[in-house]
Structures are given as C-alpha cells and as structure tokens.
C-alpha positions in Angstrom: -37.3 44.1 -65.7 -39.9 46.9 -63.4 -38.6 50.3 -62.7 -39.8 52.4 -60.1 -39.2 56.3 -60.8 -38.5 59.2 -58.2 -40.6 61.9 -58.4 -42.4 62.8 -55.5 -39.3 65.8 -53.9 -40.6 69.3 -53.9 -37.5 70.6 -54.6 -36.7 72.9 -52.7 -33.5 74.4 -53.8 -34.7 75.3 -57.2 -36.7 78.2 -55.4 -39.5 79.8 -57.1 -38.8 77.2 -60.4 -40.3 74.2 -58.5 -43.6 76.3 -56.7 -45.9 75.1 -59.5 -44.5 72.4 -61.0 -43.3 68.9 -59.9 -39.1 69.9 -60.3 -39.2 66.4 -62.9 -42.1 68.2 -64.8 -39.2 71.1 -65.3 -38.8 72.0 -69.4 -35.3 70.3 -71.0 -35.4 70.5 -74.4 -38.8 70.8 -75.1 -39.7 67.8 -73.0 -40.2 67.3 -69.1 -37.2 65.9 -67.4 -39.5 63.2 -66.1 -39.8 61.9 -69.8 -36.0 62.0 -70.7 -35.9 59.4 -67.8 -39.3 57.4 -69.2 -37.9 57.6 -72.6 -34.4 55.9 -71.9 -36.3 53.2 -69.8 -38.3 52.1 -72.7 -35.2 52.3 -74.9 -33.8 49.3 -73.2 -36.8 47.7 -72.9 -38.1 48.8 -69.6 -41.8 49.3 -69.8 -43.8 48.4 -66.9 -42.5 51.8 -65.0 -43.8 52.9 -61.2 -43.4 56.8 -60.6 -44.4 58.1 -57.0 -45.9 61.7 -56.5 -46.2 63.8 -53.7 -46.2 67.4 -55.0 -48.4 68.4 -58.1 -49.2 65.3 -59.0 -51.5 66.0 -61.3 -49.0 67.7 -63.8 -47.0 64.2 -63.8 -50.4 61.9 -64.3 -52.3 63.9 -66.9 -48.7 64.6 -68.9 -48.3 60.9 -69.5 -50.7 59.1 -68.3 -51.4 55.5 -68.3 -47.9 55.2 -70.2 -48.9 54.3 -73.9 -48.4 57.0 -76.2 -44.7 56.4 -74.6 -44.8 52.9 -75.4 -44.8 51.8 -71.4 -47.6 51.0 -68.9 -47.2 53.8 -66.1 -48.6 52.8 -62.7 -48.5 55.7 -60.2 -48.4 56.0 -56.6 -48.6 58.6 -53.7 -46.8 60.2 -50.7 -49.3 62.4 -48.2 -46.1 62.4 -46.6 -42.7 62.4 -48.1 -41.0 58.6 -46.9 -37.7 59.2 -49.0 -35.7 57.7 -51.3 -36.4 54.2 -50.0 -39.1 54.8 -48.0 -41.2 55.2 -51.0 -40.7 51.9 -51.7 -43.1 50.3 -49.2 -45.6 51.2 -51.8 -44.0 48.0 -53.9 -43.0 46.0 -51.3 -45.3 43.2 -52.0 -45.2 43.8 -55.5 -41.6 44.0 -57.0 -40.4 40.2 -56.0 -37.4 40.2 -58.7 -34.9 42.7 -59.9 -36.0 45.7 -60.0 -34.5 49.6 -61.2 -35.0 51.9 -59.0 -34.3 55.8 -61.1 -34.0 59.5 -59.4 -35.8 61.2 -61.7 -35.4 65.0 -61.5 -31.8 64.1 -62.9 -31.1 63.9 -66.9 -28.6 61.0 -67.8 -27.7 58.5 -71.3 -26.7 55.9 -68.7 -26.3 52.5 -71.0 -29.2 50.7 -68.6 -27.8 47.7 -70.2 -24.7 47.8 -69.3 -25.6 48.7 -65.6 -27.9 45.5 -66.0 -25.0 43.3 -67.2 -22.7 44.7 -64.4 -25.2 43.1 -62.1 -24.0 40.0 -60.1 -21.8 38.1 -58.4 -24.6 37.5 -55.5 -25.0 41.5 -55.3 -27.9 42.9 -53.3 -27.5 46.2 -55.3 -25.3 48.0 -58.2 -25.0 51.4 -58.1 -24.0 53.9 -61.7 -21.6 56.1 -60.3 -20.5 59.4 -62.0 -17.6 61.1 -61.0 -18.3 64.7 -60.2 -15.6 67.5 -58.3 -18.4 68.8 -56.4 -19.4 66.6 -53.9 -21.1 68.4 -51.1 -24.3 67.4 -52.0 -24.6 64.0 -53.2 -23.6 60.1 -51.7 -19.9 59.4 -52.7 -18.3 55.6 -52.5 -15.5 54.0 -51.9 -14.6 51.4 -54.2 -11.6 48.3 -54.2 -10.2 47.5 -57.3 -13.1 45.5 -58.0 -15.8 47.7 -57.8 -17.4 46.7 -54.8 -18.5 48.9 -52.7 -16.7 49.3 -49.5 -18.3 52.7 -48.0 -20.8 55.2 -48.8 -21.9 58.6 -47.4 -24.7 60.8 -48.0 -24.2 64.7 -48.7 -20.5 64.2 -47.0 -18.6 66.9 -44.7 -15.6 68.7 -45.9 -13.4 66.4 -43.7 -15.5 62.6 -45.2 -15.3 63.6 -48.7 -12.9 60.9 -49.5 -14.3 59.7 -53.5 -15.3 62.1 -56.3 -17.6 59.1 -57.7 -21.2 59.6 -56.9 -24.7 57.9 -56.8 -25.7 58.6 -59.8 -29.5 58.1 -59.2 -29.6 54.5 -60.8 -30.4 51.7 -58.8 -30.4 47.6 -60.3 -31.9 46.4 -56.7 -32.8 42.4 -55.4 -35.9 42.4 -53.3 -33.9 41.3 -50.5 -33.8 45.1 -50.4 -36.6 45.5 -48.6 -34.8 43.3 -45.2 -33.0 47.0 -45.1 -36.0 49.3 -45.6 -38.7 49.7 -42.6 -42.3 49.1 -43.2 -44.4 52.3 -42.9 -41.4 54.1 -42.3 -39.2 57.2 -44.2 -35.7 55.9 -45.0 -33.8 57.3 -47.7 -31.2 54.7 -49.7 -27.8 57.4 -48.7 -28.1 57.7 -45.3 -29.8 54.8 -44.1 -30.4 51.8 -45.9 -27.0 51.5 -48.0 -24.9 52.0 -44.8 -26.5 49.6 -43.2 -26.6 46.9 -46.0 -22.6 47.6 -46.0 -23.1 46.7 -42.2 -24.3 43.8 -42.9 -21.5 42.6 -45.5 -24.3 42.6 -48.0 -22.2 42.9 -52.0 -23.3 46.3 -53.3 -21.4 46.8 -56.6 -20.4 50.1 -58.5 -21.0 50.9 -62.1 -18.6 53.4 -62.9 -19.9 55.9 -65.8 -18.6 57.0 -68.6 -22.0 58.1 -70.1 -23.4 61.4 -69.7 -25.5 63.0 -66.5 -27.0 66.5 -65.6 -27.3 66.6 -62.0 -30.4 69.9 -61.0 -29.5 70.7 -57.8 -30.0 74.5 -58.2 -31.4 76.9 -60.5 -28.1 77.7 -62.2 -27.7 73.8 -62.4 -31.2 74.0 -64.2 -29.6 76.9 -66.6 -26.8 75.0 -67.8 -29.3 71.8 -68.3 -31.3 73.6 -70.2 -29.3 75.1 -73.0 -27.0 71.9 -73.8 -27.1 71.6 -76.7 -27.0 67.5 -76.2 -30.1 68.1 -75.2 -32.8 68.4 -77.9 -36.5 69.1 -78.4 -38.1 66.1 -79.2 -38.2 64.7 -82.6 
C-alpha cells in the first residue's frame, strides 16, 4: 500500500509559529510532527510514501531526504499554489492505481493502521478514521448508521449543523475510484467537496471509530498542549 501525506498547509491559525517552518515540521517531544506520521506508516509496513509540500518545502526535504533513514522510500510533490486536501492528489492520479492511504501530516496519532485497513471492505470507496471530539467547529463531522456506514459529512459545521461529535481524524483508506470525484487540474477538499459528492452518488463510505489517541493542532494552545504531553517522548 502507498501513502500520500498532506504536508503543504501554511498553518495560518498558528500565527508566528509557522512563519519560518511548515506546520508539520513543528517539534513535539523532540521530533517533527511529520516524523511521527512517517514512523507510524513504516511501523505498519507502509514504506512507499509520497509527501506533498508548499510552504518552506526545503525544511521537509532536508529532514527526510529519500526516506531511507526511516526505512521508507519518500517521493515529494510540490504545489506552487495550494490545491486543497483532495486536489493535491492530482499529482498521483495516474500512479495510485490500487488501495491507498491518505494521511493529514499535521496531526499526531497512535491509530492502528492495520485495524483501519481491516475495516475497509464491503465495496467501500473510502474508510475514514474517526475521533470523538467535543469541540467540532474546525473539523469535518459524520453521521453514522448502526453498521458505521457514513450517511452524511459536514465540514466545519455551523452551530445548527453540529449533529455529531465523530470527526474526520485525517486518515483515509481510499480506492482509486475516488479520482472520479476529484476534478483534474483543480483545487478541492475531501471534506468540503469530494466526500459529500461521493455520498450523493451512493458510494459506500465507512467509518472506523478510533479508540487510539489523536492530538490535533489547530491553535497555539493545541500546540502547547501537544508539545508538553508526556506520552509523546523524544526519539530513542
């Protein structure tokens, strides 16, 4: 399985913290956020890793190189202009021809990728890791049936739209058919554009309700909380 790691965002909500460094390269427990994601993938046997870049890409490339130091093979894509979480995948539209994983590279998680992959099936177009979160204003929320099939998806819901506390955790197992919902040579987001369009077409989207940890980093306060969490230790 290949993985596409989203690492192009500017991180504007973090203010001066990301002025000179990409958000995924902020240090947590002695290593960059993005390194936690690369190590997580490699631990689960996913070593063919693609990373998209935009803001300060040289910092990412200098740290990871070709990936061999981490037991991976890393390929980089670069966006002159941001294409969105889904539009970024146009760079691999003709390459990712089997089931693949998308990872939002600016969070830290202990998600069991083996269990996530095992949940994917039943003709699903996508299986999305979900995390229970009290505050959902900056997340994509889902409605689920009793078999954890996703019935609705709303990105950054308004107060009257907040029907769920299960949010997109930023890990998606996808089939190549997902490209049918990603316009070529155009920007687009999974939460705002692609997943709602797939639901309208009656595609099967499944949820994997995480019991593992997720540290989201949407604000300087989130970053301070994550950076001081004792569960996140410096690399051995």
